[in-house]
Structure formats: C-alpha cells, structure tokens
C-alpha positions, -999 to +999 in steps of 0.1 A: -334+479+041-361+499+055-375+472+073-397+480+104-410+462+134-445+458+121-435+443+088-408+418+098-433+391+114-458+390+083-429+384+062-413+360+081-440+339+090-447+334+049-413+321+047-419+293+076-443+277+050-411+267+031-389+258+061-379+218+065-375+199+094-343+211+115-311+190+122-283+202+142-251+198+126-233+166+137-259+153+154-255+175+183-285+193+203-297+228+185-285+255+206-312+277+229-340+297+210-323+325+229-290+321+214-304+319+177-325+352+184-296+373+197-272+358+167-301+371+144-310+403+162-275+414+162-270+410+124-304+431+121-290+461+137-256+455+122-271+456+083-291+489+084-264+505+106-242+501+072-269+515+048-274+546+071-243+553+086-217+558+056-235+593+048-222+606+079-185+599+072-186+607+032-173+644+040-144+633+058-138+600+038-136+622+004-114+642+019-091+617+030-089+598+005-092+627-024-123+611-040-148+631-066-183+633-057-193+604-084-168+578-072-179+588-033-214+580-045-205+548-053-196+540-017-234+539-009-247+528-045-224+499-048-239+483-016-272+492-024-272+474-061-257+444-050-281+442-017-310+447-045-297+428-068-289+398-051-318+398-021-342+373-043-315+353-053-298+350-018-334+336-009-334+310-033-297+298-026-306+297+011-336+275+004-314+253-021-280+251-002-291+260+037-304+289+052-275+284+082-249+278+054-260+314+038-262+331+069-225+321+079-215+330+047-232+361+040-220+372+076-182+363+072-186+381+036-200+414+051-175+414+078-145+409+055-156+434+034-161+459+060-125+454+071-113+459+036-135+492+030-123+502+066-087+500+057-086+508+021-059+535+010-080+544-020-120+550-032-122+526-057-114+498-031-140+512-007-164+508-039-155+474-044-157+460-007-192+478-003-202+458-036-193+427-017-207+439+014-242+444-001-240+407-015-233+395+018-260+417+037-287+401+011-280+368+021-275+376+062-314+392+058-331+368+037-316+336+056-319+348+087-355+356+087-362+321+076-339+304+106-363+325+128-392+315+114-381+277+116-365+282+157-401+300+168-433+289+167-468+303+179-464+333+201-430+327+203-426+334+167-445+366+167-425+381+198-393+371+179-401+385+148-409+417+172-375+417+182-361+412+150-380+441+133-375+464+163-338+455+156-337+468+122-358+496+133-328+505+158-302+503+131-320+524+108-331+552+132-300+553+154-272+545+122-266+581+114-260+592+151-238+564+160-220+565+134-216+600+137-202+594+172-176+567+159-165+592+132-158+622+161-143+598+180-124+581+157-123+586+121-143+576+092-127+542+094-145+533+119-179+533+106-168+504+085-147+487+109-171+481+137-191+460+116-162+439+117-166+431+155-202+431+152-198+404+124-175+382+147-198+383+175-227+374+151-206+344+136-197+331+171-232+328+182-247+315+150-218+288+144-244+262+161-274+271+148-296+244+133-295+238+096-327+238+073-332+238+037-367+235+012-367+203+001-390+214-027-359+241-040-346+232-074-325+261-090-316+296-090-330+319-117-294+328-128-305+346-159-333+367-141-304+377-117-276+385-144-301+408-165-316+422-133-282+433-117-268+448-148-301+468-155-297+479-118-259+488-123-263+504-156-292+528-143-272+534-113-241+544-134-260+567-156-273+588-125-239+592-108-217+596-141-246+621-158-232+656-141-198+648-153-205+636-186-233+655-196-268+641-195-271+639-231-236+628-235-233+597-253-218+573-223-249+589-200-272+579-229-256+546-235-259+534-198-299+545-199-301+526-229-282+501-215-305+494-187-334+498-211-321+466-228-314+445-200-347+453-181-364+444-214-344+415-212-352+404-175-391+410-182-385+385-214-366+356-192-391+361-165-421+353-189-406+323-204-392+308-166-411+282-154-398+293-119-393+335-121-380+357-097-408+379-104-443+369-112-453+390-137-490+380-138-492+396-104-489+433-123-525+430-141-538+438-104-538+472-100-546+473-063-511+453-065-493+477-086-503+505-067-490+490-036-458+477-046-453+513-062-460+530-027-423+519-015-405+533-042-428+563-037-416+569+002-377+553+001-368+573-028-372+601-005-361+586+026-328+568+016-317+598-001-321+623+029-302+600+054-276+598+028-269+634+017-284+653+045-255+646+065-228+663+043-250+693+039-253+694+078-213+691+080-206+717+056-231+743+051-245+737+086-211+739+099-223+705+122-198+682+138-203+644+126-220+636+158-245+665+157-249+657+122-262+622+131-281+634+158-301+662+132-319+634+114-335+616+147-366+638+141-368+622+108-355+584+120-372+581+150-409+583+139-400+560+110-389+536+141-420+541+163-451+546+146-452+513+126-458+496+164-490+517+167-501+504+131-524+478+146-544+508+169-543+530+138-562+508+113-588+502+136-594+543+133-585+547+098-585+522+068-553+505+053-560+525+020-564+558+041-530+550+060-511+541+025-523+573+008-516+598+038-483+587+042-465+598+009-489+629+008-480+640+045-441+632+031-447+653+002-458+685+022-432+681+047-407+678+013-418+712+001-419+727+040-381+721+035-376+741+007-381+772+030-356+759+053-318+757+059-295+740+083-282+776+096-311+806+096-339+780+103-328+749+119-358+748+140-381+747+107-356+721+093-363+697+123-402+706+122-399+694+083-380+663+093-404+651+120-435+655+098-416+638+069-407+610+094-446+608+105-454+602+070-427+578+060-439+556+095-479+560+088-470+540+056-443+516+069-468+505+091-493+492+065-476+487+036-460+450+036-490+432+052-512+450+023-486+440-004-493+402+003-528+406+011-542+412-020-530+379-034-536+343-027-519+326+001-498+305-022-485+335-040-479+357-008-441+347-009-439+356-041-455+389-038-434+397-008-404+394-027-415+416-056-423+441-031-388+440-011-372+441-040-387+467-058-384+490-022-349+483-021-345+489-058-363+524-049-338+531-022-310+521-046-319+544-075-333+574-054-299+576-037-280+580-075-307+598-089-304+622-061-269+625-060-266+634-098-297+657-094-281+677-064-246+680-080-263+692-113-286+717-101-257+729-078-234+734-108-257+752-130-261+778-101-226+779-094-217+786-129-195+818-135-187+818-097-154+824-100-124+804-083-124+767-094-142+754-124-181+748-112-178+711-110-151+711-087-167+738-064-203+720-068-183+686-057-165+702-027-196+717-014-222+689-018-198+665+002-194+692+027-156+699+019-159+738+025-122+740+037-112+737+003-137+758-011-124+786+010-089+779+003-096+785-032-115+819-028-122+829+007-154+834+026-171+851-004-167+818-026-179+799+002-210+820+005-218+816-030-212+781-030-235+773+001-261+796-018-256+773-049-264+743-027-292+753-012-308+759-043-295+722-054-314+712-024-348+734-031-348+713-065-342+679-052-368+685-022-394+694-051-386+664-072-389+641-041-424+657-033-432+652-068-423+612-066-443+612-033-472+630-044-475+605-075-473+576-048-502+593-029-525+597-062-514+561-075-528+548-040-558+568-039-571+560-075-560+526-083-562+507-046-600+489-040-610+485-006-625+455-010-588+439-023-576+454+015-601+434+034-577+409+044-551+433+053-575+453+078-587+418+090-547+407+096-543+445+116-572+437+136-561+400+150 
C-alpha cells in the first residue's frame, strides 16, 4: 500500500495497454472525467488511511475490548494478509468481469467491513472484518488504476495519475495524524467508521462510471491464490503466536512448516500454470531479483514503525492519540514529498545509486534510534525519524519504475505485479515479525520484574496500556516496564537496520547499471 506519486503513473500506463473499449451502462453517456478522477482519488486516500490509521487506535481499542497483544496484532495483520494475497487475483477478476464492477464491489465490501469493525463488541469480530476490508481494498486499488487509464489519455493521463499518486501519498502521510484526531475527538470506533462515510461518497460518485474488460482474459489462477494466501497466513500466524506459544513450540514450528509447504506448492503451481500469477523465470535475472527485494528491505521497517510507534508514544512517551499521530510526520512527510523530485534526482545520481542509498540511509537512521526514546530524547527521535523518511522517500521515487524497466515491455505488467505483491507482502510480514519480536524481547527483559507475569506485563506495555501496569504494581513497575519496552525497541531497531542494510548491499552488488538505462531514460523523459 506504500505507493507514492511517482510510482502510480507508470503502473497505470502499463495497465492501459490491456483496457478494452468503454461502454457506459445502458447506453447512457459516460460521466465526465472529473467525476471519474474524484471517485478514484477519494478511494486512493481512503485505502492507506486504513493501513496506517489503526495503529494510533490500538492502545484504546485493546483496552476497551480487553484484547491480548496477539489478537490486537491481527487487527493489522488480517487486513495486510488479505490485501497482499488477493491483489493479483483482484486484478485478474477486474479484467475478466469488469473494472467498474470490481471497483464498486470492492468499495462496498470495504465500507461494510469498516462498519462491522467500527461497531464490533469483540476483537475477534474486528479481526474478521479487517480481513474482508483487505479483500475489498485489493479490488478497489487494482480496478481503480485501470479505470483511470481507460478514461484519460496523453498528458491528461499523466496529470490524472499524478493526482492519484498524490492522493495515496496524502493518505499514507496523514493517516496516523488524522486518525489521532479522530480518536482524540471521539474514540477508536471513529477510525473505522470514517471509512463508511468515505466509501458511501465513493459509491455515489462511481456508480455511473463506464465499464471495461480485457477481452483476452480467460481465468483466475485459483490454485496460485489459495496456496499463496495460506502460506502468507501461516507465516503471519507463526510470528504473531510465537511469543505466546514459544518460538520452538509445536504450534509455532508447525505454522512455519505449513507456510514452507504451501510456498513450495505455490512455486510448483506457478511453474506448471499456463497463466501464472508470478513468472518465476524472471528470477533468473540478478538485477530484477535485487530490485524486487528492495521494497521488502524498505517497507519491512516502514510499515512496522507506522503501526507500533504510536502505542509506544502513547504509553512510554505519555502522548495523547492526536500527538502520537503528529509525532510520525517527520517519518511520513518525506515519503510523500521526495518522490515528486525523483526525476531531478536521477539526473544527478544514477537509479542504482538512489536504490542503494535509500535503504542505507534508513539503516543508519534505525541505528540512531537506538539512542533515542520518546521521553528524554524526543528531539533526537524526530531527527532519526526524519532521516528514515528521507531514506524511504529516496527509494520510493525510483524503485517501481526500475522494476519494470529491466524486463521486456510485454512482460512489464507481470513484473509490476510481482514487485507490488512482494512490496505489500513485505509490509505484512514486517508488521507480524516486528510485533512478535517486540513482545519477545520485552518479555525477556521483564522476566522477574515482580507483579503480573512477564507475558501480561509485556502485552500491556507494548500496547501502551500503562494504566493497567500502574494498577498492578505502582510507579516502580511502570518504570521497569518502560525500560523493558525500550530494550525491546532497541532490538527491533537493530534487526530492521540489518534488513535495510542487506537490501542496500544486494542492490549495490547485484544491480548492473546497463540494466537500468531504460529506467534512467524514462525518468529523463
């Protein structure tokens, strides 16, 4: 979901090559392009807010619903797993059954699931609604971009996708802040219910949009969808449940083993399929492999910081929900702004350099964050977050175009699908992995702290529920719990820095400049 303005237009321009002729429903004249753009741009704001916003509401939600840390993590993971797993399938379904139909259906599912999540009396119902919300989001994003490509042409298409990308960037950057305002003014319910209102407006605007299909589309790769979804779900389950059941416990090891089995089955299915979701032959190209690893190395950290820093700020930092969202602006604003200048940057630095520098800067920022905390060194934390945002923004401005520029034009759509699926998968696994790692490291430090058992204590402090800790053992226990959480974050920062640094090394050693000449030419144009 971490798509930025500079990335939106190339992806949709590729989608336009598969768009069939328009036909307004019932022979009625097609609506004006402004209405089409308004509907899709509003949806583009709505989707990233639903990714980044709930992190601000987790502390209040978990307390109100008496939820454990593991079940609260599924508020995030259920959405991400569904969004990742169904994105390629949703694109195929839109080509086959109609882009307008999938856009309307996806928006309806998204809005109804948001309503259920907003009024749910139990965390399990919120988790289930979030899974459906992620499925709807996949349909909205994939069909929305092709509808734009079908409606606009030439310079107007570039402007339309600039607005589309800016809308995604706005939702991504401002999601935590706006959600913090909603929680502060109302409650955690408002973070989900606002999407019901936005979804209703989108449906009104989108209803008269023209329909289009891909006449060459034949089927959906159902075995690929099933095996990929199960592999991702089991992998997320292993990371979420690992702290509770033990990383070497039978349930955790069984989930990891099941994920490996279904991933192997997915590879086997794709190798034998006539119309695979993933063209695995592209993985023979070192440059392409390094570039599709790039988003994993970046969003693995980015998504986790967006999700887990707000409860940290609210608990250990004593910030309110609105302030905790505002404290993320140094991280998110550069991710929104820097891709707008990617063309100018490429004229001074090569694409390969920008691809390698981005995760390297992020790794340095994460290591600097080990020296900060939201109480005694808040200024230092802001500086480190700003540096991290710069590193992420530098990479986001060029990596999407690079991924499709190193393959033949007729395989660009497949390359884009693989790249974006791995990007969202990186977000999903990053959120699940960091949640499990943070809980484990915090519990280990809190063992023997007195008061409640270390598992319960870690659950409370990681979710920002220091009032529960205070009731259990007073200020001394609160202080020890916060120290344990700060230790947990230090471990997380170092692990995330290693992942980002590995991405920088992979780019620098595997990417060949001559393979990226087309990407440079596109940026110069």
